[in-house]
Biotite code that builds the C-alpha atoms (Angstrom):
import biotite.structure as struc

atoms = struc.array([
    struc.Atom([-105.081, 63.433, 190.195], chain_id="A", res_id=1, res_name="MET", atom_name="CA", element="C"),
    struc.Atom([-104.623, 66.145, 192.660], chain_id="A", res_id=2, res_name="SER", atom_name="CA", element="C"),
    struc.Atom([-101.661, 68.581, 192.413], chain_id="A", res_id=3, res_name="ASP", atom_name="CA", element="C"),
    struc.Atom([-99.961, 66.908, 195.406], chain_id="A", res_id=4, res_name="GLY", atom_name="CA", element="C"),
    struc.Atom([-96.192, 67.791, 195.779], chain_id="A", res_id=5, res_name="SER", atom_name="CA", element="C"),
    struc.Atom([-95.054, 67.092, 192.195], chain_id="A", res_id=6, res_name="LEU", atom_name="CA", element="C"),
    struc.Atom([-95.877, 70.565, 190.625], chain_id="A", res_id=7, res_name="ALA", atom_name="CA", element="C"),
    struc.Atom([-98.879, 69.308, 189.001], chain_id="A", res_id=8, res_name="GLY", atom_name="CA", element="C"),
    struc.Atom([-97.544, 65.946, 187.675], chain_id="A", res_id=9, res_name="TYR", atom_name="CA", element="C"),
    struc.Atom([-99.099, 62.579, 188.945], chain_id="A", res_id=10, res_name="ASP", atom_name="CA", element="C"),
    struc.Atom([-95.597, 60.856, 189.208], chain_id="A", res_id=11, res_name="SER", atom_name="CA", element="C"),
    struc.Atom([-91.976, 61.185, 188.841], chain_id="A", res_id=12, res_name="VAL", atom_name="CA", element="C"),
    struc.Atom([-92.338, 59.099, 185.599], chain_id="A", res_id=13, res_name="GLU", atom_name="CA", element="C"),
    struc.Atom([-94.820, 61.848, 184.190], chain_id="A", res_id=14, res_name="LYS", atom_name="CA", element="C"),
    struc.Atom([-92.125, 64.570, 184.842], chain_id="A", res_id=15, res_name="ILE", atom_name="CA", element="C"),
    struc.Atom([-89.520, 62.283, 183.066], chain_id="A", res_id=16, res_name="LEU", atom_name="CA", element="C"),
    struc.Atom([-91.635, 61.692, 180.172], chain_id="A", res_id=17, res_name="GLU", atom_name="CA", element="C"),
    struc.Atom([-92.461, 65.417, 179.817], chain_id="A", res_id=18, res_name="ALA", atom_name="CA", element="C"),
    struc.Atom([-88.782, 66.709, 179.788], chain_id="A", res_id=19, res_name="TYR", atom_name="CA", element="C"),
    struc.Atom([-86.705, 63.796, 178.605], chain_id="A", res_id=20, res_name="ILE", atom_name="CA", element="C"),
    struc.Atom([-86.853, 63.009, 174.777], chain_id="A", res_id=21, res_name="PRO", atom_name="CA", element="C"),
    struc.Atom([-87.907, 59.375, 174.036], chain_id="A", res_id=22, res_name="ALA", atom_name="CA", element="C"),
    struc.Atom([-84.608, 57.837, 173.000], chain_id="A", res_id=23, res_name="GLU", atom_name="CA", element="C"),
    struc.Atom([-82.913, 59.119, 176.273], chain_id="A", res_id=24, res_name="GLN", atom_name="CA", element="C"),
    struc.Atom([-86.040, 58.184, 178.428], chain_id="A", res_id=25, res_name="LEU", atom_name="CA", element="C"),
    struc.Atom([-85.542, 54.497, 177.389], chain_id="A", res_id=26, res_name="SER", atom_name="CA", element="C"),
    struc.Atom([-82.074, 54.598, 178.825], chain_id="A", res_id=27, res_name="HIS", atom_name="CA", element="C"),
    struc.Atom([-83.156, 56.504, 182.103], chain_id="A", res_id=28, res_name="VAL", atom_name="CA", element="C"),
    struc.Atom([-85.961, 53.892, 182.670], chain_id="A", res_id=29, res_name="LYS", atom_name="CA", element="C"),
    struc.Atom([-83.629, 51.135, 182.008], chain_id="A", res_id=30, res_name="ARG", atom_name="CA", element="C"),
    struc.Atom([-81.221, 52.499, 184.838], chain_id="A", res_id=31, res_name="VAL", atom_name="CA", element="C"),
    struc.Atom([-84.191, 53.196, 187.197], chain_id="A", res_id=32, res_name="LEU", atom_name="CA", element="C"),
    struc.Atom([-86.055, 49.945, 186.469], chain_id="A", res_id=33, res_name="TYR", atom_name="CA", element="C"),
    struc.Atom([-83.800, 47.454, 185.019], chain_id="A", res_id=34, res_name="GLY", atom_name="CA", element="C"),
    struc.Atom([-84.827, 45.091, 182.393], chain_id="A", res_id=35, res_name="THR", atom_name="CA", element="C"),
    struc.Atom([-86.756, 42.034, 182.239], chain_id="A", res_id=36, res_name="ASN", atom_name="CA", element="C"),
    struc.Atom([-84.898, 39.189, 180.428], chain_id="A", res_id=37, res_name="GLN", atom_name="CA", element="C"),
    struc.Atom([-82.922, 41.967, 178.520], chain_id="A", res_id=38, res_name="GLY", atom_name="CA", element="C"),
    struc.Atom([-86.062, 43.843, 177.500], chain_id="A", res_id=39, res_name="ASN", atom_name="CA", element="C"),
    struc.Atom([-87.772, 46.754, 178.854], chain_id="A", res_id=40, res_name="PRO", atom_name="CA", element="C"),
    struc.Atom([-90.801, 46.232, 181.086], chain_id="A", res_id=41, res_name="LEU", atom_name="CA", element="C"),
    struc.Atom([-93.996, 45.713, 179.092], chain_id="A", res_id=42, res_name="ALA", atom_name="CA", element="C"),
    struc.Atom([-96.905, 47.938, 180.206], chain_id="A", res_id=43, res_name="ALA", atom_name="CA", element="C"),
    struc.Atom([-100.219, 45.900, 180.407], chain_id="A", res_id=44, res_name="LEU", atom_name="CA", element="C"),
    struc.Atom([-103.684, 47.211, 179.674], chain_id="A", res_id=45, res_name="ASP", atom_name="CA", element="C"),
    struc.Atom([-106.179, 47.215, 182.605], chain_id="A", res_id=46, res_name="LEU", atom_name="CA", element="C"),
    struc.Atom([-109.843, 46.602, 182.226], chain_id="A", res_id=47, res_name="PRO", atom_name="CA", element="C"),
    struc.Atom([-111.880, 49.839, 181.634], chain_id="A", res_id=48, res_name="LYS", atom_name="CA", element="C"),
    struc.Atom([-113.838, 49.109, 184.820], chain_id="A", res_id=49, res_name="SER", atom_name="CA", element="C"),
    struc.Atom([-110.639, 49.263, 186.813], chain_id="A", res_id=50, res_name="VAL", atom_name="CA", element="C"),
    struc.Atom([-109.480, 52.401, 185.149], chain_id="A", res_id=51, res_name="GLN", atom_name="CA", element="C"),
    struc.Atom([-112.938, 54.051, 185.775], chain_id="A", res_id=52, res_name="ALA", atom_name="CA", element="C"),
    struc.Atom([-112.556, 52.920, 189.454], chain_id="A", res_id=53, res_name="ALA", atom_name="CA", element="C"),
    struc.Atom([-109.098, 54.456, 189.722], chain_id="A", res_id=54, res_name="ALA", atom_name="CA", element="C"),
    struc.Atom([-110.385, 57.811, 188.096], chain_id="A", res_id=55, res_name="ALA", atom_name="CA", element="C"),
    struc.Atom([-113.378, 57.852, 190.480], chain_id="A", res_id=56, res_name="ALA", atom_name="CA", element="C"),
    struc.Atom([-111.117, 57.099, 193.445], chain_id="A", res_id=57, res_name="GLY", atom_name="CA", element="C"),
    struc.Atom([-108.431, 59.567, 192.428], chain_id="A", res_id=58, res_name="ASP", atom_name="CA", element="C"),
    struc.Atom([-105.542, 56.988, 192.456], chain_id="A", res_id=59, res_name="TYR", atom_name="CA", element="C"),
    struc.Atom([-103.001, 55.834, 190.006], chain_id="A", res_id=60, res_name="ASP", atom_name="CA", element="C"),
    struc.Atom([-102.601, 52.223, 188.559], chain_id="A", res_id=61, res_name="LEU", atom_name="CA", element="C"),
    struc.Atom([-99.715, 50.742, 186.855], chain_id="A", res_id=62, res_name="GLN", atom_name="CA", element="C"),
    struc.Atom([-99.507, 47.246, 185.282], chain_id="A", res_id=63, res_name="ALA", atom_name="CA", element="C"),
    struc.Atom([-96.437, 45.644, 183.862], chain_id="A", res_id=64, res_name="TYR", atom_name="CA", element="C"),
    struc.Atom([-95.577, 42.179, 182.709], chain_id="A", res_id=65, res_name="ARG", atom_name="CA", element="C"),
    struc.Atom([-92.640, 40.379, 184.079], chain_id="A", res_id=66, res_name="PHE", atom_name="CA", element="C"),
    struc.Atom([-91.722, 37.166, 182.086], chain_id="A", res_id=67, res_name="THR", atom_name="CA", element="C"),
    struc.Atom([-89.644, 34.208, 183.260], chain_id="A", res_id=68, res_name="ALA", atom_name="CA", element="C"),
    struc.Atom([-87.297, 31.882, 181.343], chain_id="A", res_id=69, res_name="ALA", atom_name="CA", element="C"),
    struc.Atom([-88.983, 28.738, 180.268], chain_id="A", res_id=70, res_name="ALA", atom_name="CA", element="C"),
    struc.Atom([-88.676, 25.686, 182.476], chain_id="A", res_id=71, res_name="GLU", atom_name="CA", element="C"),
    struc.Atom([-88.038, 22.073, 181.457], chain_id="A", res_id=72, res_name="HIS", atom_name="CA", element="C"),
    struc.Atom([-90.568, 20.366, 183.726], chain_id="A", res_id=73, res_name="PHE", atom_name="CA", element="C"),
    struc.Atom([-93.353, 22.903, 184.543], chain_id="A", res_id=74, res_name="ARG", atom_name="CA", element="C"),
    struc.Atom([-95.584, 24.761, 182.305], chain_id="A", res_id=75, res_name="THR", atom_name="CA", element="C"),
    struc.Atom([-95.762, 28.481, 182.303], chain_id="A", res_id=76, res_name="PRO", atom_name="CA", element="C"),
    struc.Atom([-98.095, 30.165, 184.784], chain_id="A", res_id=77, res_name="ARG", atom_name="CA", element="C"),
    struc.Atom([-99.561, 33.636, 185.181], chain_id="A", res_id=78, res_name="ILE", atom_name="CA", element="C"),
    struc.Atom([-99.369, 34.903, 188.656], chain_id="A", res_id=79, res_name="VAL", atom_name="CA", element="C"),
    struc.Atom([-100.949, 38.476, 189.091], chain_id="A", res_id=80, res_name="ARG", atom_name="CA", element="C"),
    struc.Atom([-99.398, 40.374, 192.048], chain_id="A", res_id=81, res_name="ILE", atom_name="CA", element="C"),
    struc.Atom([-100.584, 43.712, 193.219], chain_id="A", res_id=82, res_name="GLY", atom_name="CA", element="C"),
    struc.Atom([-98.487, 46.162, 195.165], chain_id="A", res_id=83, res_name="LEU", atom_name="CA", element="C"),
    struc.Atom([-100.342, 48.911, 196.995], chain_id="A", res_id=84, res_name="ILE", atom_name="CA", element="C"),
    struc.Atom([-98.597, 52.344, 198.051], chain_id="A", res_id=85, res_name="GLN", atom_name="CA", element="C"),
    struc.Atom([-100.961, 53.919, 200.505], chain_id="A", res_id=86, res_name="ASN", atom_name="CA", element="C"),
    struc.Atom([-101.649, 57.538, 201.113], chain_id="A", res_id=87, res_name="ALA", atom_name="CA", element="C"),
    struc.Atom([-103.218, 59.642, 203.909], chain_id="A", res_id=88, res_name="ILE", atom_name="CA", element="C"),
    struc.Atom([-106.673, 60.769, 202.640], chain_id="A", res_id=89, res_name="VAL", atom_name="CA", element="C"),
    struc.Atom([-108.039, 62.404, 205.738], chain_id="A", res_id=90, res_name="THR", atom_name="CA", element="C"),
    struc.Atom([-106.523, 65.602, 207.079], chain_id="A", res_id=91, res_name="PRO", atom_name="CA", element="C"),
    struc.Atom([-104.002, 64.862, 209.808], chain_id="A", res_id=92, res_name="THR", atom_name="CA", element="C"),
    struc.Atom([-106.064, 67.272, 212.224], chain_id="A", res_id=93, res_name="THR", atom_name="CA", element="C"),
    struc.Atom([-108.802, 64.607, 212.159], chain_id="A", res_id=94, res_name="ALA", atom_name="CA", element="C"),
    struc.Atom([-108.944, 62.142, 214.983], chain_id="A", res_id=95, res_name="SER", atom_name="CA", element="C"),
    struc.Atom([-106.952, 58.941, 214.966], chain_id="A", res_id=96, res_name="MET", atom_name="CA", element="C"),
    struc.Atom([-110.176, 56.955, 214.611], chain_id="A", res_id=97, res_name="ALA", atom_name="CA", element="C"),
    struc.Atom([-111.121, 59.047, 211.552], chain_id="A", res_id=98, res_name="GLU", atom_name="CA", element="C"),
    struc.Atom([-107.790, 58.782, 210.000], chain_id="A", res_id=99, res_name="GLN", atom_name="CA", element="C"),
    struc.Atom([-107.570, 54.947, 210.571], chain_id="A", res_id=100, res_name="ARG", atom_name="CA", element="C"),
    struc.Atom([-111.124, 54.384, 209.046], chain_id="A", res_id=101, res_name="GLN", atom_name="CA", element="C"),
    struc.Atom([-110.276, 56.523, 206.103], chain_id="A", res_id=102, res_name="ALA", atom_name="CA", element="C"),
    struc.Atom([-107.181, 54.459, 205.537], chain_id="A", res_id=103, res_name="ILE", atom_name="CA", element="C"),
    struc.Atom([-109.168, 51.241, 205.890], chain_id="A", res_id=104, res_name="TYR", atom_name="CA", element="C"),
    struc.Atom([-111.686, 52.426, 203.468], chain_id="A", res_id=105, res_name="ASP", atom_name="CA", element="C"),
    struc.Atom([-109.173, 53.618, 200.830], chain_id="A", res_id=106, res_name="ARG", atom_name="CA", element="C"),
    struc.Atom([-107.233, 50.435, 201.026], chain_id="A", res_id=107, res_name="VAL", atom_name="CA", element="C"),
    struc.Atom([-110.484, 48.450, 200.698], chain_id="A", res_id=108, res_name="THR", atom_name="CA", element="C"),
    struc.Atom([-111.152, 50.237, 197.430], chain_id="A", res_id=109, res_name="ASP", atom_name="CA", element="C"),
    struc.Atom([-107.596, 49.608, 196.205], chain_id="A", res_id=110, res_name="LEU", atom_name="CA", element="C"),
    struc.Atom([-107.839, 45.734, 197.076], chain_id="A", res_id=111, res_name="ILE", atom_name="CA", element="C"),
    struc.Atom([-111.172, 45.736, 195.289], chain_id="A", res_id=112, res_name="ASP", atom_name="CA", element="C"),
    struc.Atom([-109.781, 47.275, 192.155], chain_id="A", res_id=113, res_name="ALA", atom_name="CA", element="C"),
    struc.Atom([-106.689, 44.881, 192.299], chain_id="A", res_id=114, res_name="ALA", atom_name="CA", element="C"),
    struc.Atom([-109.258, 41.981, 192.503], chain_id="A", res_id=115, res_name="GLY", atom_name="CA", element="C"),
    struc.Atom([-111.033, 43.369, 189.412], chain_id="A", res_id=116, res_name="GLN", atom_name="CA", element="C"),
    struc.Atom([-107.887, 43.296, 187.559], chain_id="A", res_id=117, res_name="ALA", atom_name="CA", element="C"),
    struc.Atom([-107.221, 39.768, 188.261], chain_id="A", res_id=118, res_name="GLY", atom_name="CA", element="C"),
    struc.Atom([-104.765, 40.131, 191.132], chain_id="A", res_id=119, res_name="VAL", atom_name="CA", element="C"),
    struc.Atom([-104.368, 37.210, 193.382], chain_id="A", res_id=120, res_name="LYS", atom_name="CA", element="C"),
    struc.Atom([-101.489, 38.283, 195.802], chain_id="A", res_id=121, res_name="ILE", atom_name="CA", element="C"),
    struc.Atom([-101.638, 41.841, 197.233], chain_id="A", res_id=122, res_name="VAL", atom_name="CA", element="C"),
    struc.Atom([-98.686, 43.409, 199.082], chain_id="A", res_id=123, res_name="CYS", atom_name="CA", element="C"),
    struc.Atom([-99.484, 46.465, 201.249], chain_id="A", res_id=124, res_name="MET", atom_name="CA", element="C"),
    struc.Atom([-97.426, 49.063, 203.103], chain_id="A", res_id=125, res_name="GLN", atom_name="CA", element="C"),
    struc.Atom([-98.231, 50.260, 206.561], chain_id="A", res_id=126, res_name="GLU", atom_name="CA", element="C"),
    struc.Atom([-101.927, 50.051, 205.712], chain_id="A", res_id=127, res_name="ALA", atom_name="CA", element="C"),
    struc.Atom([-102.869, 48.421, 209.147], chain_id="A", res_id=128, res_name="TRP", atom_name="CA", element="C"),
    struc.Atom([-102.063, 48.902, 212.737], chain_id="A", res_id=129, res_name="VAL", atom_name="CA", element="C"),
    struc.Atom([-99.311, 46.782, 214.201], chain_id="A", res_id=130, res_name="TRP", atom_name="CA", element="C"),
    struc.Atom([-98.172, 45.796, 217.752], chain_id="A", res_id=131, res_name="PRO", atom_name="CA", element="C"),
    struc.Atom([-95.222, 47.589, 219.136], chain_id="A", res_id=132, res_name="ALA", atom_name="CA", element="C"),
    struc.Atom([-93.472, 48.266, 215.798], chain_id="A", res_id=133, res_name="SER", atom_name="CA", element="C"),
    struc.Atom([-91.687, 51.535, 217.001], chain_id="A", res_id=134, res_name="THR", atom_name="CA", element="C"),
    struc.Atom([-89.858, 52.502, 220.077], chain_id="A", res_id=135, res_name="THR", atom_name="CA", element="C"),
    struc.Atom([-91.344, 55.950, 220.321], chain_id="A", res_id=136, res_name="TRP", atom_name="CA", element="C"),
    struc.Atom([-94.909, 55.021, 220.334], chain_id="A", res_id=137, res_name="SER", atom_name="CA", element="C"),
    struc.Atom([-95.262, 55.147, 224.212], chain_id="A", res_id=138, res_name="SER", atom_name="CA", element="C"),
    struc.Atom([-93.452, 58.579, 224.377], chain_id="A", res_id=139, res_name="SER", atom_name="CA", element="C"),
    struc.Atom([-95.672, 60.295, 221.812], chain_id="A", res_id=140, res_name="VAL", atom_name="CA", element="C"),
    struc.Atom([-99.421, 59.963, 222.944], chain_id="A", res_id=141, res_name="PRO", atom_name="CA", element="C"),
    struc.Atom([-100.615, 61.173, 219.344], chain_id="A", res_id=142, res_name="TYR", atom_name="CA", element="C"),
    struc.Atom([-99.343, 58.144, 217.646], chain_id="A", res_id=143, res_name="TRP", atom_name="CA", element="C"),
    struc.Atom([-100.262, 55.659, 220.392], chain_id="A", res_id=144, res_name="SER", atom_name="CA", element="C"),
    struc.Atom([-103.891, 55.894, 219.165], chain_id="A", res_id=145, res_name="GLY", atom_name="CA", element="C"),
    struc.Atom([-102.814, 54.218, 215.949], chain_id="A", res_id=146, res_name="MET", atom_name="CA", element="C"),
    struc.Atom([-101.059, 51.267, 217.932], chain_id="A", res_id=147, res_name="MET", atom_name="CA", element="C"),
    struc.Atom([-102.652, 48.102, 219.431], chain_id="A", res_id=148, res_name="HIS", atom_name="CA", element="C"),
    struc.Atom([-100.276, 46.731, 221.915], chain_id="A", res_id=149, res_name="MET", atom_name="CA", element="C"),
    struc.Atom([-101.042, 43.052, 221.224], chain_id="A", res_id=150, res_name="GLY", atom_name="CA", element="C"),
    struc.Atom([-104.826, 43.441, 221.629], chain_id="A", res_id=151, res_name="ARG", atom_name="CA", element="C"),
    struc.Atom([-106.951, 41.997, 218.797], chain_id="A", res_id=152, res_name="PRO", atom_name="CA", element="C"),
    struc.Atom([-108.347, 44.629, 216.422], chain_id="A", res_id=153, res_name="SER", atom_name="CA", element="C"),
    struc.Atom([-110.557, 44.609, 213.553], chain_id="A", res_id=154, res_name="GLY", atom_name="CA", element="C"),
    struc.Atom([-107.587, 43.910, 211.178], chain_id="A", res_id=155, res_name="THR", atom_name="CA", element="C"),
    struc.Atom([-106.427, 40.889, 213.097], chain_id="A", res_id=156, res_name="GLN", atom_name="CA", element="C"),
    struc.Atom([-109.735, 38.979, 213.107], chain_id="A", res_id=157, res_name="GLN", atom_name="CA", element="C"),
])
């Protein structure tokens, strides 16, 4: 991963792991992330093909198992849900069209990786344009290039 803004670390978790001893780290993670039925969250292994895609695409993947209490009338089911935290991948000096296409391409790669990992539901943040979601869009012409005021766009078809 690139250096980014975390002093060479890929994530806050990596910084915590580097500086906090294991016993205390388990308490820190319990406070930050909570528990799942009284147990720490269990990390899941991802297929090697997905790990290779992440390395090639320079993005981080995390996989965890959340269990639920047994039910009396339904058999347990496994539902794989993916959460995508997007990042700007093109310099902000590029045109709006270039920035938007770069985001589309990046998120498409992330969705493909999620599918390879067996994810059936994907949740994304701010990956697509949206109609009139802010009050300042009309007063700031730069950002208005990212807005579609109710007109159908490629992501709405």
